[in-house]
Rosetta silent file (secondary structure, phi, psi, omega in degrees, C-alpha in Angstrom):
SEQUENCE: MFIFDVNNMLKELEQNYSGYEILKTLPPIEKNNYKEELNKVYSECESISIDYAVMEKSKNIYVIPGDFGWDDIGTWNSLLRYIKPDEKDNFLKGNIKEYDSKNNIIYAGNKKIILLNVEDIFCIDAEDVLVIGNRDKLKEVHELRNK
SCORE:     score description
SCORE:     0.000 S_00000001
   1 L     0.000  135.337  179.953  -17.328   56.215   40.847 S_00000001
   2 L  -112.138  137.985  173.579  -15.711   54.159   38.012 S_00000001
   3 L  -127.127  127.771 -178.653  -13.843   50.954   38.559 S_00000001
   4 L  -152.685  159.546  171.798  -12.310   49.477   35.479 S_00000001
   5 L   -78.196  132.808 -174.227   -9.596   47.251   34.085 S_00000001
   6 H   -60.386  -46.325 -178.724   -6.916   49.478   32.412 S_00000001
   7 H   -62.805  -42.023  172.598   -6.721   47.459   29.227 S_00000001
   8 H   -60.272  -43.206 -178.897  -10.512   47.531   28.793 S_00000001
   9 H   -65.915  -38.148  175.794  -10.625   51.246   29.419 S_00000001
  10 H   -58.535  -37.617  177.175   -7.844   51.750   26.806 S_00000001
  11 H   -66.392  -45.416 -178.883   -9.993   49.802   24.278 S_00000001
  12 H   -62.789  -40.037  179.987  -13.050   51.898   25.204 S_00000001
  13 H   -67.164  -44.395  177.709  -11.042   55.160   24.782 S_00000001
  14 H   -56.075  -40.215 -176.289   -9.748   53.950   21.457 S_00000001
  15 H   -79.261  -33.865 -168.209  -13.207   53.084   20.210 S_00000001
  16 H  -116.152  -18.741 -172.461  -15.145   56.034   21.703 S_00000001
  17 L  -106.997  119.241 -177.820  -12.867   59.032   22.391 S_00000001
  18 L   -68.456  -22.166  176.298  -11.852   61.063   19.379 S_00000001
  19 L   -88.607   12.003 -177.059   -8.811   62.411   21.153 S_00000001
  20 H   -64.980  -34.790 -178.185   -7.311   59.017   21.810 S_00000001
  21 H   -53.834  -43.666 -179.398   -4.724   59.312   18.926 S_00000001
  22 H   -68.123  -32.998  172.863   -2.942   62.114   20.773 S_00000001
  23 H   -61.036  -30.827  178.424   -2.753   60.096   23.953 S_00000001
  24 L   -70.949   -9.827  176.319   -0.858   57.407   22.113 S_00000001
  25 L   -81.142   -7.178  179.888    1.964   59.899   21.546 S_00000001
  26 L   -64.546  134.889  179.964    2.879   59.818   25.156 S_00000001
  27 L   -75.683  166.707  177.092    6.285   58.321   25.964 S_00000001
  28 L   -55.536  151.829 -175.961    6.472   55.452   28.541 S_00000001
  29 L   -63.599  -23.706 -179.124    5.955   56.700   32.084 S_00000001
  30 L   -74.161  -15.309  179.609    9.543   55.763   33.036 S_00000001
  31 L   -65.940  146.208 -179.552   11.016   58.303   30.675 S_00000001
  32 L   -59.862  -43.202 -174.573   12.528   61.362   32.132 S_00000001
  33 L   -84.873   11.534 -174.071   10.466   63.748   30.008 S_00000001
  34 H   -63.005  -38.358  179.677    7.143   62.029   30.670 S_00000001
  35 H   -61.972  -45.204 -178.345    5.739   64.801   32.924 S_00000001
  36 H   -69.730  -37.348  175.719    6.549   67.526   30.404 S_00000001
  37 H   -66.140  -37.464  178.203    5.106   65.475   27.577 S_00000001
  38 H   -65.790  -39.625  178.855    1.985   64.726   29.576 S_00000001
  39 H   -65.343  -41.059  175.684    1.412   68.397   30.281 S_00000001
  40 H   -64.975  -45.020  178.001    1.795   69.233   26.540 S_00000001
  41 H   -66.464  -41.723  177.934   -0.530   66.462   25.403 S_00000001
  42 H   -54.963  -44.946 -176.549   -2.985   67.170   28.153 S_00000001
  43 H   -69.230  -19.068  178.521   -3.257   70.768   27.058 S_00000001
  44 H   -91.202  -15.179 -177.678   -4.099   69.689   23.514 S_00000001
  45 L   -72.936  148.107  172.186   -6.847   67.233   24.613 S_00000001
  46 L   -63.892  137.824  178.236  -10.514   68.156   24.409 S_00000001
  47 L   -84.180   89.415 -179.135  -11.946   69.188   27.771 S_00000001
  48 L  -139.770  141.421 -177.164  -14.543   66.453   28.228 S_00000001
  49 L   -77.245  155.332  174.721  -15.557   64.300   31.154 S_00000001
  50 H   -54.647  -30.404  179.117  -15.118   60.512   31.047 S_00000001
  51 H   -57.699  -57.111 -172.820  -18.888   60.218   31.232 S_00000001
  52 H   -77.196  -39.556 -175.784  -19.398   61.913   27.885 S_00000001
  53 H   -69.271  -34.724 -171.895  -16.236   60.740   26.158 S_00000001
  54 H  -130.731  -51.442 -165.081  -16.555   57.044   26.905 S_00000001
  55 H   -67.797  -34.879  177.543  -19.259   55.852   29.324 S_00000001
  56 L   -67.722  -22.919  177.668  -22.302   57.103   27.406 S_00000001
  57 L   -96.785  -11.994 -170.546  -21.062   55.303   24.220 S_00000001
  58 L   -77.430  147.093  173.825  -19.751   52.130   25.625 S_00000001
  59 L  -101.944    2.895 -173.269  -21.568   48.816   25.202 S_00000001
  60 L  -123.621   57.040 -176.556  -19.479   47.183   27.880 S_00000001
  61 L  -124.153  137.753  179.988  -20.635   48.772   31.194 S_00000001
  62 L  -132.810  145.035 -177.956  -22.081   47.199   34.223 S_00000001
  63 L  -112.377  132.879  177.181  -23.528   49.013   37.198 S_00000001
  64 L  -119.005  118.133  178.447  -23.302   47.796   40.788 S_00000001
  65 L   -63.170  140.004 -179.519  -25.496   49.616   43.267 S_00000001
  66 L  -145.566  149.564  176.832  -23.647   50.910   46.307 S_00000001
  67 L  -129.573   87.098 -169.761  -24.402   52.882   49.357 S_00000001
  68 L  -132.590   31.587  169.897  -21.094   54.270   50.540 S_00000001
  69 L    61.788   40.857 -179.190  -21.885   57.950   51.233 S_00000001
  70 L   -70.428  138.120  174.595  -20.496   59.501   47.966 S_00000001
  71 L  -139.958  115.349 -179.263  -20.445   63.221   47.782 S_00000001
  72 L   -83.133   88.397 -179.832  -19.140   64.963   44.702 S_00000001
  73 L   -69.699  104.607 -174.730  -17.563   68.006   46.358 S_00000001
  74 L  -109.662   -7.185  177.809  -17.536   70.467   43.578 S_00000001
  75 L  -136.433  164.568  178.136  -17.294   73.766   45.415 S_00000001
  76 H   -68.174  -37.768 -177.832  -15.445   75.170   48.483 S_00000001
  77 H   -63.795  -29.960  176.345  -18.777   75.875   50.108 S_00000001
  78 H   -67.804  -21.167  173.706  -19.750   72.182   49.847 S_00000001
  79 H   -65.813  -22.439 -177.282  -16.684   71.319   51.940 S_00000001
  80 L   -67.679  -12.779  172.600  -18.261   73.000   54.859 S_00000001
  81 L   -65.650  -17.345 -171.947  -20.431   69.930   55.233 S_00000001
  82 L  -115.189   -2.998  174.956  -17.335   68.166   56.503 S_00000001
  83 L  -115.147  121.790 -176.085  -15.746   70.727   58.675 S_00000001
  84 L   -79.619  127.650  179.324  -17.453   71.392   61.983 S_00000001
  85 L   -70.621  154.787  175.473  -17.718   75.069   62.810 S_00000001
  86 L   -79.913 -172.898  179.504  -16.402   76.399   66.143 S_00000001
  87 L   -68.705  -15.405 -179.876  -18.598   78.369   68.543 S_00000001
  88 L  -107.204   15.584  178.044  -18.041   81.533   66.477 S_00000001
  89 L    62.433   39.174  167.289  -19.034   79.915   63.104 S_00000001
  90 L   -96.970  132.050  173.944  -15.408   79.649   61.935 S_00000001
  91 E   -99.010  106.197 -173.440  -14.724   76.680   59.711 S_00000001
  92 E  -125.351  127.866  175.842  -11.053   75.924   60.407 S_00000001
  93 E  -130.959  117.699  174.945   -8.940   73.119   58.932 S_00000001
  94 L   132.023 -163.980 -176.177   -5.164   73.299   59.638 S_00000001
  95 L   -91.881   80.605 -166.690   -2.831   74.818   62.218 S_00000001
  96 E  -125.696  131.876  170.811   -5.041   77.804   63.070 S_00000001
  97 E  -119.335  139.924 -179.768   -5.562   79.970   66.102 S_00000001
  98 E  -125.919  144.299  175.912   -8.248   82.567   66.230 S_00000001
  99 E  -134.823  115.692  174.257   -8.732   85.581   68.434 S_00000001
 100 L    60.012   40.319 -179.030  -11.892   87.604   68.367 S_00000001
 101 L  -125.685  146.990 -177.167  -12.758   86.316   64.838 S_00000001
 102 E  -150.603  154.688  175.993  -15.995   84.955   63.534 S_00000001
 103 L    57.414   46.791 -179.099  -17.676   83.523   60.388 S_00000001
 104 L  -119.732  157.770  178.064  -14.469   82.721   58.578 S_00000001
 105 E  -127.161  115.776 -178.716  -13.442   79.700   56.438 S_00000001
 106 E  -127.822  121.186  179.567   -9.732   78.809   56.616 S_00000001
 107 E  -125.597  112.392 -170.019   -8.452   75.715   54.866 S_00000001
 108 L  -143.296  165.668  173.501   -4.709   75.279   55.274 S_00000001
 109 L   -87.266 -133.376 -174.971   -1.825   72.908   55.623 S_00000001
 110 L   -83.646  -17.518 -174.404    0.817   72.878   58.364 S_00000001
 111 L   -64.722  129.100 -178.035    1.732   76.569   58.192 S_00000001
 112 L   -71.830  130.273 -176.754    0.515   78.323   61.369 S_00000001
 113 E  -124.032  130.115  177.071   -2.211   80.811   60.667 S_00000001
 114 E  -114.524  129.338  173.028   -3.443   83.379   63.215 S_00000001
 115 E  -103.348  125.365 -175.329   -6.733   85.169   62.816 S_00000001
 116 E  -126.854  104.282  173.912   -6.903   88.376   64.709 S_00000001
 117 L    54.042   50.960  174.262  -10.230   90.264   64.847 S_00000001
 118 L  -113.949  157.188  179.628  -11.356   89.277   61.306 S_00000001
 119 E  -147.485  140.395  171.238  -14.838   88.474   60.123 S_00000001
 120 L    60.793   44.188  177.644  -16.387   86.942   56.979 S_00000001
 121 E  -118.849  164.802  167.534  -13.157   86.064   55.171 S_00000001
 122 E  -133.377  155.363 -177.306  -11.805   82.865   53.634 S_00000001
 123 E  -142.815  118.152 -178.452   -8.362   81.741   53.312 S_00000001
 124 E  -121.776  117.573  177.966   -7.384   78.697   51.137 S_00000001
 125 E   -92.278  101.432 -178.406   -3.743   77.412   51.121 S_00000001
 126 E  -116.073   99.063  177.403   -3.590   75.593   47.767 S_00000001
 127 L    47.746  -96.444 -170.977   -0.102   74.193   46.921 S_00000001
 128 L  -105.859   13.149  177.800    1.705   77.216   45.575 S_00000001
 129 E  -141.153  146.091  172.231   -0.889   79.943   46.213 S_00000001
 130 E  -109.754  120.043 -175.856   -2.702   81.441   49.068 S_00000001
 131 E  -110.880  123.261 -178.774   -6.221   82.736   48.207 S_00000001
 132 E  -125.821  140.422  179.433   -7.829   85.207   50.597 S_00000001
 133 E  -171.154 -177.795  176.253  -11.092   87.003   50.146 S_00000001
 134 E   -74.358  136.527 -178.906  -14.513   87.931   51.460 S_00000001
 135 H   -51.796  -34.286 -176.505  -16.482   84.905   52.386 S_00000001
 136 H   -73.672   -2.782  179.681  -19.393   85.860   50.134 S_00000001
 137 H  -110.684   13.090 -178.397  -17.066   85.531   47.108 S_00000001
 138 H   -56.532  -37.328 -178.993  -15.930   82.024   47.935 S_00000001
 139 H   -63.664  -13.114 -174.594  -17.851   80.531   45.018 S_00000001
 140 H   -88.039  -16.392 -177.789  -15.653   82.549   42.625 S_00000001
 141 H   -51.790  -39.148 -175.422  -12.383   80.730   43.640 S_00000001
 142 H   -66.599  -29.635  174.466  -12.649   78.033   41.050 S_00000001
 143 H   -63.257  -22.402 -176.171  -12.704   80.760   38.286 S_00000001
 144 H   -75.244  -18.550  179.675   -9.258   81.865   39.317 S_00000001
 145 H   -51.279  -41.903 -175.644   -7.649   78.580   38.152 S_00000001
 146 H   -87.508    4.199 -175.405   -7.497   79.824   34.588 S_00000001
 147 L  -104.133    0.000    0.000   -6.107   83.291   35.376 S_00000001
């Protein structure tokens, strides 16, 4: 977890991140076209984590040890550590009713979902898309983002 002063981080970016110049082309956040410009500029930026772009190069970093239960949830399967399964091994988050269904993973918002005699599936309600598949293919969901 990184905690930083914005002005200091901007200085670090300017000194250490080769793509900083393109970020300076963004209009003020108050402008009506900010979101469109941000999307355009972001698509032109190098895909690099803040760790590699700045933190490994900086001379102005301090570490404070902490024990606050951090978990970098990087996959849908890792989320299962936080959702308690029901008696039929269904991991359900949302407005879900199940009937004769087992070993499913359903992660949804407020839309009512009914499971009727299904087994070993996943269903992820992610903003503008509903992703449904065999549970053993859950690890492949992140690959769909670029398609």
